[in-house]
Each structure stands twice: as structure tokens, then as C-alpha cells.
C-alpha positions as CSV (number, residue, x, y, z in Angstrom):
1,G,59.2,33.7,71.1
2,I,56.8,31.4,72.9
3,I,59.1,28.4,72.5
4,T,62.1,30.3,73.9
5,R,60.1,31.5,76.9
6,A,58.8,28.0,77.5
7,Y,62.4,26.6,77.3
8,E,63.6,29.2,79.8
9,R,60.8,28.5,82.2
10,G,61.7,24.8,82.0
11,L,65.3,25.5,82.9
12,D,64.2,27.6,85.8
13,M,61.9,24.7,87.0
14,L,64.8,22.2,86.8
15,E,67.2,24.6,88.6
16,A,64.8,25.2,91.4
17,A,64.1,21.4,91.8
18,A,67.8,20.5,91.7
19,K,68.5,22.8,94.6
20,Y,66.3,20.5,96.8
21,T,67.2,17.2,95.0
22,I,63.6,16.9,93.7
23,R,62.9,15.0,90.5
24,I,60.3,16.3,88.1
25,L,57.8,14.2,86.2
26,G,56.5,16.0,83.1
27,P,55.6,18.8,82.4
28,N,52.6,18.3,80.0
29,C,51.8,14.9,81.5
30,V,48.8,13.1,83.1
31,G,50.9,12.0,86.2
32,L,51.3,8.6,87.8
33,L,49.2,6.0,89.5
34,T,50.5,3.2,91.8
35,P,47.4,1.2,92.7
36,H,49.1,-1.0,95.3
37,L,49.9,2.1,97.3
38,K,46.5,3.6,96.5
39,L,48.4,6.5,95.0
40,N,46.8,8.6,92.3
41,A,49.1,11.5,91.6
42,S,47.4,12.3,88.3
43,F,44.3,14.0,86.8
44,A,43.1,10.7,85.3
45,H,39.3,10.5,85.8
46,V,39.5,6.9,87.1
47,D,41.9,4.9,89.2
48,A,44.0,2.0,87.8
49,L,43.3,-1.4,89.1
50,P,46.1,-3.2,91.0
51,G,48.2,-5.6,89.0
52,S,51.8,-6.5,88.0
53,I,52.3,-4.8,84.6
54,A,53.9,-1.4,84.5
55,F,52.8,0.9,81.7
56,V,54.8,4.0,80.7
57,A,53.9,6.5,77.9
58,Q,54.4,10.1,76.9
59,S,51.0,10.6,75.3
60,G,48.4,11.7,77.8
61,A,45.6,10.8,75.4
62,L,46.9,7.2,75.0
63,T,47.4,6.9,78.7
64,T,43.8,7.8,79.6
65,A,42.4,5.7,76.7
66,L,44.4,2.6,77.8
67,L,43.3,3.2,81.4
68,D,39.7,3.2,80.4
69,W,40.1,0.0,78.3
70,A,42.0,-1.8,81.0
71,R,39.4,-1.1,83.7
72,G,36.7,-2.4,81.4
73,K,38.7,-5.7,81.0
74,G,39.6,-6.0,84.7
75,I,43.3,-5.6,84.0
76,G,45.5,-4.0,86.6
77,F,48.9,-2.4,86.8
78,S,51.8,-2.0,89.2
79,H,52.5,1.4,87.9
80,F,50.8,3.6,85.3
81,I,53.0,6.5,84.3
82,S,52.7,9.4,81.9
83,L,56.1,11.1,81.2
84,G,54.8,14.1,79.1
85,D,57.7,16.2,77.9
86,G,60.2,14.4,80.1
87,A,62.2,17.5,81.0
88,D,63.8,15.5,83.9
89,V,62.6,12.0,84.5
90,D,62.7,10.0,81.3
91,F,62.3,6.4,80.1
92,G,65.7,5.4,81.3
93,D,65.0,6.6,84.8
94,I,61.7,4.8,84.9
95,L,63.2,1.6,83.5
96,D,65.9,1.6,86.1
97,Y,63.3,1.8,88.9
98,L,60.9,-0.7,87.4
99,A,63.7,-3.2,86.9
100,M,64.2,-3.4,90.6
101,D,60.5,-3.2,91.5
102,R,59.3,-6.6,92.8
103,G,55.7,-5.8,92.2
104,T,56.3,-5.4,88.4
105,S,56.5,-8.5,86.3
106,A,56.4,-6.9,82.8
107,I,57.0,-3.4,81.4
108,L,55.1,-1.9,78.5
109,L,56.4,1.3,76.8
110,Y,54.7,3.6,74.4
111,I,57.5,5.7,72.9
112,E,57.1,8.9,70.8
113,S,60.7,10.1,71.2
114,I,63.7,9.3,73.3
115,T,66.3,11.6,74.9
116,G,69.4,10.1,76.4
117,A,69.6,7.2,74.0
118,R,72.6,5.5,75.7
119,K,70.8,5.7,79.1
120,F,67.7,4.2,77.6
121,M,69.4,1.3,75.9
122,S,71.4,0.5,79.1
123,A,68.4,0.6,81.3
124,A,66.3,-1.4,78.9
125,R,68.9,-4.1,78.6
126,A,69.2,-4.3,82.4
127,A,65.4,-4.5,82.9
128,S,65.0,-7.1,80.2
129,R,67.3,-9.5,82.1
130,S,64.7,-9.9,84.8
131,K,61.3,-9.2,83.1
132,P,59.8,-8.8,79.6
133,V,60.1,-5.3,78.1
134,L,57.8,-4.4,75.1
135,A,58.1,-1.0,73.3
136,V,55.7,0.4,70.8
137,K,57.2,3.2,68.7
138,A,54.8,5.8,67.5
139,G,55.5,8.3,64.7
140,R,57.1,5.8,62.2
141,A,55.0,7.2,59.4
142,R,54.8,10.9,58.6
143,E,51.3,11.3,60.1
144,G,52.4,9.5,63.2
145,A,55.5,11.7,63.6
146,Q,53.4,14.8,63.3
147,A,51.0,13.5,65.9
148,A,53.9,12.6,68.3
149,A,55.4,16.1,67.8
150,S,52.1,17.8,68.6
151,H,51.7,15.7,71.8
152,T,55.1,16.2,73.4
153,G,56.7,19.1,71.5
154,A,59.6,16.9,70.5
155,L,60.5,15.4,67.2
156,A,59.8,11.7,67.0
157,G,63.1,11.0,65.3
158,A,64.1,9.2,62.1
159,D,62.4,5.8,61.7
160,D,65.7,4.1,60.5
161,V,67.5,5.4,63.6
162,Y,64.9,4.1,66.0
163,G,64.5,0.9,64.1
164,A,68.2,0.2,64.2
165,A,68.4,0.9,67.9
166,L,65.5,-1.4,68.6
167,R,66.7,-4.2,66.4
168,R,70.2,-4.0,67.9
169,G,68.7,-4.8,71.2
170,T,66.3,-7.6,70.2
171,L,68.5,-10.4,71.6
172,A,68.6,-8.8,75.0
173,L,65.5,-6.6,74.8
174,K,62.0,-7.7,74.0
175,L,61.3,-4.6,72.0
176,T,58.9,-4.7,69.1
177,P,58.8,-1.7,66.7
178,V,55.5,-1.4,64.9
179,M,54.0,0.9,62.2
180,C,51.8,3.4,64.0
181,G,51.4,6.3,61.5
182,S,48.0,6.7,59.8
183,A,47.0,3.3,61.2
184,F,48.0,4.2,64.7
185,R,44.6,3.6,66.3
186,N,44.2,0.2,64.7
187,K,47.7,-1.3,64.7
188,G,49.8,0.4,67.3
189,V,47.3,0.6,70.1
190,Q,45.9,-2.9,69.2
191,L,49.4,-4.4,69.5
192,L,49.8,-2.7,72.9
193,L,46.4,-4.0,74.1
194,D,47.2,-7.5,72.9
195,A,50.4,-7.3,74.8
196,V,48.6,-6.3,78.0
197,V,46.3,-9.3,77.6
198,A,49.1,-11.7,76.8
199,Y,51.2,-10.7,79.7
200,T,48.2,-10.8,82.1
201,D,47.3,-14.3,80.9
202,E,50.8,-15.5,81.3
203,I,51.1,-14.1,84.8
204,E,47.9,-15.8,85.8
205,R,49.2,-19.1,84.5
206,Q,52.4,-18.8,86.4
207,L,50.5,-18.0,89.6
208,A,48.2,-21.0,89.1
209,R,51.3,-23.3,89.0
210,L,52.6,-22.0,92.4
């Protein structure tokens, strides 16, 4: 069927990339933007402004919506990344990189589903030792889970499993699970936007004290 053929093509893609030690972002993603390098490897209709907050999401729609909002508020990013299906590069890989990135002072994640849970938890713990990490989990209600599955083709996962994983890491991780289902646009995204503003304000206060 269609799903089987898509899966086989994905395996062929990863096999071809591995032969040349190339990592794959996506497929089914917007791409990535690194404003400080003037890099826009995406099909976003506008560039991200430079800043020190890294944003990582799977949803292309959420990525472009947040990009528009941030530009209107004059908020910039160190990295703006859309993972899409995450066939190769996933949240764990990105967290490992951002943890070591001196240009990133805070990390915001919009999570629809996670593969490689152990790698994700390990990477998030490591990153949270040096900078704030905030995760918004979509698909916690039935409607949200259906929307997440339609975006990435992956099941969003049982709410109690994700909730337990996020709560387990709250002492080391600054992860905040929120209800995003039918109220996704009002609650989930608003929390994310509030976090961007809060981190930006705090960074400006710290710079003012230097």
C-alpha cells in the first residue's frame, strides 16, 4: 500500500545518506533557519530574526505561525528548526547540539511524538544543566492526538506515558506538559508564546546587568 511504499522509500533514503555519513532533517518538514549565519535552509516565507532562543517543532504549520508572530514582536532565535517526520535527526540529536551551542540561552520544544525516548531524556537532562528547556506536548486530548498524527504520520502516544516521562524529569528538566487538544490554539500555543516572551525578557535583563 501507500504507507508501505513510503516506508520503503524512507529506508532507501537513509541507506543512501548513511553511505556518505549525511544526516537527514525531515522529511515532511519546513527546514531550518540559523539567523546568525544568515542561513535559511527552509521554505519559510520570511526569515527569522537573530536571537538566543532555539525553537524546535515537528509541525510545519506551528513553525510558520510562530515565525510570523515572533517577527511581529521583534523576537529573534538562535535556531528555528522543523523536524517533520524525524526519520533520522530527532529531538535528542537537536538537544545534544543546542546544549553545546554558545549562541543558545534557552530551548523551546513543541512535541507531537517522540522516538528514541531514552536518548531524548538523556539529551534533555544534559541540556537542562546549562540552560532552560521547555516542552509543550501536543495531542494530550483525543482531538489533539488526531491532529498530531495527521501532521507527522506518527501516533502522538498515550498521555499518561508522556506525562510520567515529563514529570519524572521535572527536577532536572524544565519541561511543562500542557493540555493542547481541542483548546490547542488557545492554550498550547499561548503557553509557548508566553514562554518566548518570558525568556526574551529575562535574557534582556541579564544582558543589562553585564
